[in-house]
N, C-alpha and C positions, 0 to 999 in steps of 0.2 A: 504493500500500500504506500509506504514512504517513497519507494523508488518511482512508482507511477506518479505520485504527487510532485516529486522533484522534476520528472520529465515534463509534466504539465506546466509547472512554473517556468521551466526553461523555454518551452514553446511560447508561453505568454510573454516572457521577456524578449524573445526574438521578434515576436509580432509587434510589441510596443516599440522596439527599437526601429524596425523597418517603417512602421507608421510614422514615427517622429521624423525620420530622415525624409520620407516623402512629404510630410507636412512642411518641412523647411523649404524645399524646392517649390512646392505649390504656393506657399505663402508669399515667397518672393516674387513669383510669377504673377500672382493675383494683384500685387501692388501696382503693376503696370498694364494689366490686361484691359483691353478696350471694354467699355460698358461696366464691367464688374469692378474695375479698379479706379473708377473716376472719383475725384475728390468730393463730388456731390453725394456719393453713396456713404451712409454712416459707417463708422468703424466697426460697430457690432455686426452690421449686416455683412460687411466684407469678411469678418472673422467667421461668421456662420457659413458663408459661401466657401471659404477656404477649407473648413472642416468637411463640408459636403463633397467638394471636389477631391479632397484627400481620401475619403471613404470610397469614392468611385475609382480613383486611379490606383490606390494601394493594392488591391487584389491582383491587378494585372502586372505590377512591377515588383511586388514583394520578393519573388524568387531571385531577382537580379540584385537586390539590396544586400542579401546575405545576413549572416549573423554579426553581432557587434564585435568589434575588436576586443582583444583580451585586456588591453591597457586603456586607461583613461585618456592618455595622450593620443592613442590611435583613434579613439572615438571622437575626440575634439578635432582631429585633423580632417574628419569627414564633414564637419559642420560648415566651414567656410566655402569649400567647393560647391556644396549644394545650394547655398544662398546665392553665390555668384552665378551659378548656372541658371537658377530660376530668374534672376534679374536679367541675364543675357537673353533668354528666350522671351521673357516678357517685354523687353525693350524692342525686340524685332517686331512684335505686334503693335507696340505703341507707335512705331514709325508710321503705321497706316493712319492713325489719328492725327499725327503731326502733318502728314500729307494733306489731309483735309483742311487743317488750320492754315497751312501755308497757301493752299489753293484759294481759300476764302480771303486771305489777306491780299493776294495778287488780284483777285477779281474785284474786291472792294476798292483797291487803289485805281483800278482801271475804269471803274464807273463812278468814281467820286462818292463812295459810300463809307470811306474810312472813318468819318467823324461820328458815325453811328455805332455805338458799342453794344454788343449783345451778351457780354459776360455777366454773370451773376455775382452777388456779393461774395468776397473772399476768393475770387478767381481773377486771373490776369485778364484784363479786358481784351477783347478781340472784336474785329468788325462783325456786323450783324450777319453778313453772308457766311462768314466762317462759322459763326455760332449755329446758324440754321443748318448748314451742311453737316456739321459735326453731330448735332443732336439727331438729325434725320438719319444719318448713316448708322449711328449706334442703335437707334430704334429698329432700323431695317435689318441690321445684323442679328439683333436679338430675335426678331420675328423669323429669320431664316435659320434658326437653330444654332446660335453662337455657343450656347452651353454645351451642346453635343460636340461641336467641332473643337471647342476648347478642351474638353476631356480627351479627345483623340490626340490633340496637339500635345498635351501634357504627357500622354503615354508615349508618343513618338519621341519626345525629348530624351527619354531614357534609352531609346534605341540609338539615338545619335550620340548622346553623352551618358554613359552608364553612371550609376551613383558613385560619388567620390572622385570623379575625374573632371578635369578642366580642359578646354580646347587649348591647343598650342597658341602662343601669342601671335605668330605669323598668320595662322588660320583665322584667329579672332579678328586681326586687323583687316584681312582680306574680306571677310564676311561683313564687317562693319562698314568698310568703304563701299562695297557693292550695295548694301542695303540703304545707306544714306544717299547714294547716287540714284537708286531706284525711287526713293522717297521724293526727291526733288523732281525727278522726271515725271512721276505720277502727279505731283502737285501742279506742275506746269501744264500737263495734259488736261487735267480737270479744269484749270483756269483758262485754257486756250480760247474757248468761245468769247469770254469777256475781254481778253487781250486783243483778239481780232476785231471785235466790235469797237473797242476803244481806238484802235488804229484807224479804222474806217471813219469813225466819228471825228477824230482830230484832223484827218486829211480833208474831209468835207468842210469842217469848220474853217480850216485854213483857206480853202478855195473861196468860200463865201466871204470871208474877211477880206480876201484880196480883191474880190469883185465889187464888194460894197463896203468900203472902209468906214462909212458913216454909221453902219449898223453895229450896235453893241452885241456882237455875237456871243459874248460870254453870258449875258443875261438871258439870251434865248437858248443857248446850248446847254447850260448847266441843268435846268429842269429836264431837258430832253434826254441827256445821258443818264440821269438818275432814273427816270421813268423807263427808259430802254433797258437799263441794267436790271431793274426789278422784273420787267417782262421777260428778259432773257433768262433770269434765274428761274422763273416759273416754268419756262419751256424746257430748259436744259437740265434742271435738277434731277428729274427721274432718270435720265440717261447717265448723268454723272454718278449718281448713287448706285446704279446697277453696275457700272464699270468698276467702281470701288469695291462693291460687295463681291463681285466675281474675282477680283484680284486678291482680296482677303481670303476667300474660300480656297482659291488655288494655292496660296502660300501655306495655309494651315493644313491642307491635305498633303503637301509635300514640302516641309520646312527645309530651307537651304538647298532646295533642288537645283537652283541655278548657280549656286556658289560652291557646292561640294566638289 
């Protein structure tokens, strides 16, 4: 009876250890995860979501975590890599939110809407277009099953980087540069309709000013570009959000597929 109880306690200790290791990576990832890791989400809710995702991911990755090291130093050596790995994979997803914010800033500057801020209290103010695109994109991702894809993404992170390992600095730098470049490329792609519309508007305004110098084109053109920007946002937002959602889903289905 004592031997069986000792074996049971050993299994329970291994389970608690592997669950704690998984919790560290998932918790760090949840801090940067789109929608679930936003600052508007209360801390208690994020903690509950982290525990829920840990319970989902842990059975799938527990065999790869293994038993705890025999020494306390060996156990402590696993904590740092797991937190850093979680932050790394969370940051890769956070880049998609940054792409929306950058695109909104570019679009707002193009159509003279940068003076209208859409940030809420306690947040860094951003143009209204960026705030609308960000909130709409996060809501769309949640409706399209972000929680399911997030759980799959977390499980795949253990296939890419097993527990207790860190990427090589050279690989980390290569992936970081590639993802940052893709973020800015996506941001400019999403804002391209507004940039093109602004270019056409300024060219037409210049021609009108050249033809009729007496006309105060600034007073006529400022309301026109603002109204045109809002109309363009209404027409292009569904397409932009679908492009963004497809890119996010493709990345989460195959993380680092283009950089490995």
